[in-house]
N, C-alpha and C positions, 0 to 999 in steps of 0.2 A: 777745751781739749790740749793735748801735750803735741800733738802734731808729727807723733812718730809713730811707727808700724812695724812690722816684721821683715818689712823690704821686698824682695822678690819673692819671699816665700809665701805672700799672700796671692790666691789667684783672682784674676781679673773677675769684676763681675762681684765683690766682695766688697760690702761696706765699710768704712774705719769702724775699728771698734767691736766688729761682729765676728766671733771666730769661725771659720771656714769647717765644715763639715769633715769629719774626719775620714769618710770612704773616700772624699775626693783627694785627699792628700796622700794616700795609700798606694803604693804600688803604681804610680801614675804612668810610668814607662812600660813596665811588665804587664799591666793589666788593659794595655789599649784595646777597645774591641774592633777597632777600624782595620781595613785591609791595609791602605797608605798610611805610613807612618808621616808626620810632620816634617818640614826640611830640618835638616841636622844643622844645630846652630850650637854655640859655646853654652848660650844660658838657656833655662826654661823657657816654654812657649809662654809662661802665665809671668814673665817681669813685665814690668811697667816699661814703659817709655823710655828712654834715653834721657829726654828733657827734665825727667822727674827727679830731683836731689835725693842723694841718699839718706835714708833716715826720714824722709818725709811721706806724708800719706797720699798717694796720688789720687785718692776720690776726693779729699778735702783739701783746698789751696790754703798754704799756711801764710799769713800776711805779715808775719814777724820776720819771714826769711825772704829776702828777695829771690826771685827766679832769675837764675843766672845762666839759663840756657835760652831765654829769650831777649835779644838785642834791646838794648836801652834806649829807644829814639823816640822821638814825638809823631813816629807816623808809623801806625802798624805795619808791619810787610804779612802779606795774606799768605797764606801755607796751606798744603792740599790737605793738611790734618785739622783746619779752622773747622768749626763747627759751622752749620748753618744758624742763622739767627735763632734764637730759642733751643738750640740742641746743644747735645752735649760735649763740652770740653775735651781737648785732647787729653787722652789718657783715663778719660772716665770709662768705667765698665760696659756703657752701653755706645762707645765708639765703633765703629765699622772697620774691620781691617781692610789692607787692600788686599783684593783677590789675587792668588798666586798665577805666575804666568802662565801655568800647565794647565788651569782651568779646575783644580783639583780643591778641596775643602781648604777653606782659610783656618789659621791658628784659633779663630774664635770659636770656630764650628767643631774644630779638633776640641779644644778644651769641652765643649758642651757633651759631644759624644762620649768622652773618657767620664765625665763625670754623672752622665747619664747610666753609662754600662755599671760604673761601679756604686752609685747609689739605687739602683734598680733592687725593688723587693724581689723580684722574679728571679730565679737562678738562671743564669746565662754562661757561657762559654764558647768560645771560638777554636775549633778544630780544623786541624789541616787536611790535606787530601789523603795524608796515611792513616787519618784517626786518631792523630794524638792531641790532646789539648794545647793549645797555643797560649790562652789566656783564660782565665775563670773569675767572676765576679764574687764579691763575698759572700753574697746568698747562696750562691751554687757550693762555696766550702763549707758554709753553714748547714746544708741541706746534706752534703755529705758528710760531717763530721770532721772536716778539717781545714787547713789554712789555704787559703785561695792559690797562695803561690805554690804550694805543694801538688796542687793538680797540674801543674804543667807538665807535659812529657808523659801523663799518662793516657792509657787506651779509653776514649769514651764510650768504646761499647763493652768493656769489663767493670768501669765503673757503673752504667746503668743497663746492664745485662740485654745488650741488643742483639746478643748472637745466640740466645737461647733456642730460637727456633728459625729454620731456615728461611721461611717468607719475609720476616722482620729483617734478618741480616744481608738478605739480598738486597731489599728495598733499599736499606740503609747504605750499603756500599754503591748504589746507583745514585744515590745524590752526592756523596764523595767523589765519585769520578765523574761528576757533569751531566749524567745521562739521565738526571730527574729533577723535577724544578722543587718537588717539595716531599717531605713524608715525617709521617705522625705514627704514633703508636703509643698504646698507654702499658706501664709497667708498674709493677708491685714492689717499691723500694723500703729499706729499713731505715726509718730515722734514727739519728745520732741517741735520742731520748730513749728508743728502745720499741717505739710504737710503728706500726706498719700504715705506709701510706699509698695511695694510687695516684701516680704522676703520670702526666701526659706531655711527652717528648717530641718536639718538632725540632726538624733538622730543615733549613734552607739554605741555598747559595748564598754567598756575599759577593757584592759586585764590587768592582774596581782593582780585580786583580791585573798585575803587570809581570814582566819577564824578571822584574827584582823580586817579586814575591808571591810566590803562586797563587792560584784560587783557595778560598777557605769557606767552611760552611760555618752558620750561626746555629748555636743548638741552645733551646728553651725548655725549661720545666715549668709546668703548671700542677700545684697539687688539686687534683679532682676529686678527692678521696668522699667529699660531701656527696658531690654528684653521682659518683660510682655507687654509692652505698644507695641512695634513692634508685638509681637504674636495676641494681640488683635486686633490691626490693619488690618493684613492678615486674622485672623479669620472673622472679619467682613466683608471682600470682600468675602472671600468664603463663607460665611452663609448668604447672603444678594443679593436679585435679582438687578442687576444694573438699571433696567427700571424702578422699580416702588420703590426701597428703602425699601423693604420690606422683613422681612425672606424668604430666599428661602424654597425647599422642604426637603432639609439636615438638617435645622436648625428646620424646623417644626417638622420632626419626632424625632428629639434630643428632642425636649421639649413635646412631646407628648409620648416619652418612659419614661422621667423623669416623666413626671406627672402620670403615672401608674405604676410606679417601686414602690415595696414592699422595705423599707428599709432592707437590709441584716443584721443587727445588730441594734435590738431594745432595748433599753436600757430602763429598768421600770421606771427610773426616768426622760424618757423623756417625753413629751406631746404626746398623740395619735396622728396618722396621722389624717390631715384634709380634705383633697380632697377626699368626700367621692362619689360624683358624678362627672360627666364629659359630656359636651355638644360639637358637632360639628356642623357647618354648612359649606356643601361642595358646590360651588356654580361654575357655568359654564356659562358663555356669550352666549346668544343665537345670532346665525349668525355674530360673531365676524370676523370670515375667509373670508365672504363677504365684508367685511369693507377694512381687510388687501388687499384681491385681488383688490378691486375699487378703493381705496384712497390711499393704499401705505403702507409699513410696519412702516414708520415715524409718519404718524398719527394713525396708531394702536396701536403704542408704547405711545405717547401720550394720547390715551383713556385708555389705561391701567393704566399709571400713575394715570389719574384723577379718575378711578374707586378704587385704591388703597386707596386714599384719601378720598373718600366718604365713604370706608369700615372701615377705621379707625375712621373716625369721629363715624360711627354707633356703633362700639366696646366700644369707648370711653363713648359716652352715655348710651350705655346697662351698662356700668360698673358704670357709676354714678346712675343710677337707682338700679341696684342691687350690692351693695359693698359687699366686700369678696373675690370674685374669680377675677384672673388675666384673662386677654383676649389677644390672640395672633392672630394676622391677617397675613396671609403668603400667597404668591404666590407659587403655586406648578407646574406651567410651563405652557406656554401657555395662554388660557384664564380662566385658573381654578384658584380658590383662593379658602380658607379657612379660618374660625375663631373657633378658640379653647377656649373653656370655662373651666377654670378649677374652679372647687368647684360650680357646677351648682346648682341652685336653684330649678330645674325642668323643665319638657317637656315645659310649658307654657312659663317659661325665653327665650327659645331657639326660641320657634316659635313667641314670640314678636320679638325676635332679628331677625329673618328672614324677618318678615312681615315689619321692617322698613328698611332692607337691600334693599328689591324688591322697596319700594316706592322712596328710596334715588336716585336707580338706573334708574328709571323710568323718571327721570328728565332730560330733553336734558343736553348734554354736548357741550360748545363752547370752539371749539379748533382750536387757530389760524385763527378766522373767519369763520369756519366751524361749524354748529350747526348738532350735531349726537345724536340720540336718540338709546336707547340699552336696552333690557332688560335681565333679568339672570334666569335659573333654579337649584334650591337649595334643597339639598338633607339634613335633618335634622335627626340627630342621637341624643339620651340624653340617659344614662345610668348610673347605678353605675359603679364606677372605679374599684371597688374589681372584679377580675375574668373576666376583659378586658383586651385584648391584643391590640399593635397597629396594626396589620394584621386586627384582627377581626371587629375592629372600623371602619379602612378604609374601608373594603368591604362591611359593612352595610352602610356607608356613599356613597358609589360608587352606589350601588345597588338602593339606596332612590334617587341619583341623576337620574339614569337611569329612575325611575318611574315618575320623574318629567317631564322629556324631553318627556316621551310616553304619559303622560297626557294631554301635549298640550304647554308645556314651557311656559314661564314668570309665574312659581308659585313656591311654596315651598312645599315639601312633607314631611310627617313625617315616620320615619321607623315603619315599619306594619310586627311583628314578624311572625303573620299568612300568610300575602301575600309572605314574604322572604320563609317560610316553602313551600308554593305551588310552587314558583320559584324555591327552591333546591330540589323538589320534582321533577320537569321539566326537571332540568338539570341531575337528576340521571337517570330517564329515558331516557332521549337523550343519555347518555353515554353508558346506557346498552342494547340498542333496536337493534343494530345488532348483537351483540352475542346471544340475545334471541333468533332470528329465527335462529341460526345454533344450539342453544340448544334446539330447539324443545318446547319452552314456550308457544307458540300461539296455538289456538285451533278455528274451526269454528262452530257457531251454525247458524240453517237455520229459516229463518220466511215465512209460506207460504204466497203466491199471490193468492188469491181465485177469481172465476169468479162469477161477482156480480149477473149475472143471474141465476145460478143454484148453486152456494155454491160450486163448485168443485174446487180442488186444481190444479190450472195451473202450477206453480213454485214455487219457493223458492228464496228468498235472503240471500246471504252468508254474514254473519255478522262475523268478526273477534273478538276474545277477547284474551287478554294477562294474562295468569296465573304466575303474577309476585310473585317471592318468596317471596317478602318481603311487597308489598302493595296489595297482594292478587289479584281475577279476576279484571280487567281493562275493560271496554266499550272501543269502539273505540274513542269516542269523548276525550276520555285522553291521546292519544297518537297518534292517525291519523296525527294531524297537527304537532306534534312534526316529526313524521317521513317524512313529506313533506318537513320540512325546513332544515332538515339534509340530505336529498336525500336518506334516509335507505328505504322509502315508495317505491324504485323501486325493490329491494331486497323482503320486505315484499309483495308487491303486486303480485310479479310472483310467491310467494309461494300459495298465497290466489287462486288465479287463477288456478294454478296446483292442489291443493288439491279439489277444487269447482267441476271443471271438473271431476275430477276422482270419486268425491264420485256423482255425477249427474250419469254418465257412470255406477256405481255399482248399483244404484236403477233401471235403465232401465234395466240392466240383471237380475237383482233379479226378475223384474215385467215384463216379456216381455209381456203378455197379455193386460197390461193397457196402455194408451197413456202417452208418457214418459213426465217429469218434464221438463222445462227449467231451467236452472239456471243463476240467475243474479247476476252479483259481481260488486262492486265500484272500478273505476278506477280514480286515480288522475290524474291531468292534467300534472304532473311533471313526471310521467312514460311514457306520450306521448312524451316529450322532452328530456329526459335524457336515454331513452333505446328505443330499437326498438320493439315499442308494436305489430306490425303486425306481425314481425317474431316471437316474444315469443307466442302469440296467434296460431300462425299457427303450431307451433313445439308441443307445449301442446295439442291442439285439435289431432295431429297425435298420440302424446303418449298415449292420452288416448282413443281414439277412438270415442270421443263426436263428432255428426253431428254440424256444425256451427249454423245451426238454432236452436238449443237448448243452446246456450249461450248468453245472455244478457248482455252488458257492461255499468255501469250506470255513467255517468259524470255529476256533478253540473253544473247549469245554467251558472254560472259565469265563469266556467272554459270554457264552449262550446260556449256560445255567444262572438263572436268579432274573434275564432278562425279563424288564418290564416296560409298560408304556410303549415309547417310540420304537423300541428295537423289537420288542414283540410284533406289534403292528406291522413294521418294514418286513419281518420274516413271513409273516402272514402272508403278506401281498404278494411277495415275490413267487411264495409257493401258489398262490391263487393264480399266477401267472403261468404256472408250469415250471419254474425253476427249482432243481433239486437242492434241498439243503443239506449238508453234511457237517457232522460233529467231528473236529480234527482233535487227535490226540486224547481220544476218548479213555477213561480209566485214571488221568492222573489230576482231574481237577475234584472239582466238588461231588462227583458222581452220584447226585442227587436223581434216582431213577423217575421219581415221580415226574420230573419236569419232560420227560420223554412222552408221557401221555398228552400234555400240555402244549408243545412245541411243534411248530410245522416241519419237523425233520423227518428226512428219508433215507440218509446215509450215515451209519459208525463207523468212524475210523481208528480203530485199535492202535493205542499205542505200541511204537516199537519194543517198549521195556517189557510188554507181555510176550511179546513174539519171541524175545531172546531166549526166555526160557523153555523153548521146544528145540534148542540143538542137540542134537544126537554125534556130530561129528567131533573129531579131535579131543577124543575122551571126555567131553563135556558132559555132566549129567544134568540131564533136563528138570525141571522144575514141576513136580506134581500140582504144587499150589498155582503156579501160572496157568498149566494145563486146564485146570479145574475152574479158573474163575473166567479164562477166555472161552471155555466151554457153555459154562452158564451165560455169559453176556451175548453170545451168538444165539444161543437157542430163546433167550429173552428179547432179542432185537428182532427175530424171525416171527415171534407172536405177535409183537404189534407191529407188523407188516414192514420193517425197516431191511434193508442190506448190509452187510456188515464188510468192510474193507481193512485187511491186516497190512500194516506198515514194517517196513525195515525185515521184509523176507528174504534171505541171503543165503540158505542150504536148502536143498531136494529135500531134506528128513524135514525141515520147518514146513515147506509147502506140502508134503503129504499128508502131516500131521493136520493142519489147518484144513486141508480138503475134505478129511474125514469128518472134521470137528463142524464142517458145514459153513465156511467162510466163502463168501461171494467172489470176490476179488482180493487181488494181493497186489504189492508192491515193494520193490526193493532191488537189491544188486543183484539177486538172482536171474532177474529177466532182464534189465537195465538199467544202467545210471541217466540221469537226465542228460539229453541228447539235443542236438539241433535239430530245427524242424525238417529238414530235409532227410534226417536218419530214420524219423519215424513215418515218413513218407513211404520208405521202403518197407516198413512193418505191415503196411495196412495191406490185408487179403493174403499175407504170406503165410507160412505153416505156424502152428502154436509156438509160442515162447514155453521153454521148459527147463527145468535145472538138469 
């Protein structure tokens, strides 16, 4: 060994003859990653102790040159730098530096930090509270394609694209200001060699700040391109339909939520939100289940893939005609598809898109030698994005699709707020109808049935009204059909029947010297199927004391005609009991006269549409055909032993003509509207009602 070295330039901890790593030698002062600088001295902190002669390797003792820094005595003088038995000699790399008086890092620790920062393969940088790079290691410089020293003073947010969105920029600033303990994000960066990479950027505060040196943060960057690529492949599989290759329901709702989302941190310097309107075409294939059932699921899948391709073409063509907004075609499940239009230009654009979709799908499909035709029903919704939620938009689209199918399929229908309000009202009525019966919200009004020959009130028809707390007084046509659909008509009908019979009996008791009025009550066919109507009538008549002959039950012609089995047996049992059966709205349903000889019917009520043809007043010309039909039906009914009631009698001319034809009773505004029971009591025994 020569016993010589580079002297003070060799860092501690490096053996003689082994050259130090270049990265630990460059930018020793400028690239220090620690917050606190070492104590200021005139010599580098890597200088060997003063006891080492110049030109002597401090790690290997030189026996040819005496050590003049140690007194030549026969008795060694112990010193604080003497090693323990078997330990390193003073000046050796393994020697421990005395701790600083302020408790900070020792010179050896600072050398280690500096060496680790510069030699690290992980790109790192120190950033001050204003976001400027204080120092960077060679790995960061290599990543950004420049020398590490040239990065000093640059804004880290510009170098790493941290200000591209409000959320990331806000979180990054919170860490710089010391109000957040950690921040991590992923960014796509451009490598100097031209390739793109995904980088995971982490920013954490550094400890050890003092008044002389403000707080700083440590920024590290990890290349996560491989992991990101794997995640994207997995996400693509999770977010796309395997049959059509289209985005699936999950991705569609994610995109929809993003399109309607308001940015949480809106910077005044950022441009305002551009997507002001949004549109949606929600479609369902008509008759697709039959194709699956008859031709198999493989053919069905081929058809779905072909439909997806045509929908994609329609969306792309629409985007070329109306540039500026993005289009997303997705399969939501089964044979349901959706086309989302962001930044819609208006309703006309969505209508044009829906028409093009219908035209495209109506063209036959050639699938592996099979030629198939298919149609679709489309619900179209277009509205402002502000104030719209994904749930609300999809509910509107689903409702509109239902309308398109109900209107005949193979068509598109635009969302109508007024129609939807009516639907919502129906739903509200349906959900509250049953409790309303229990709360006593229903009342009965009565319309007189007057003898055409003498004008005397012979009976009354009970008409139910709903005193709704929100919508006011509702007539039967607003809720009876709803009650029939959900089955609550059984409960409501039973209440109407009991209340009407009780009222008829009360009139009879209050006017014992007058002929009793019969009471006519409407009965839905579902009451016959879903309840024991015969038992209900028998029990109510027994409870109220009303004679069976004073009760008349009205069923519509469409409900009675064609009845067989249980309904027919029920009607026959009621007739045998003495209850009168009337066919309401006769002439508007099947009009199968053969049933009149089989059914236990005693009364025909002519629909008001025929009676309107009898008007002579106000210049209205009567309909000879209506008169002929009514006259024939009256004569036929009388020959069968039935009585006839004419509905909707409004004028004296109508009443006179009906009287000459032979109608037995009349009902309408000419005589009286439906009134409260107290007013009916005043008509009993009074003079005849005439127009």
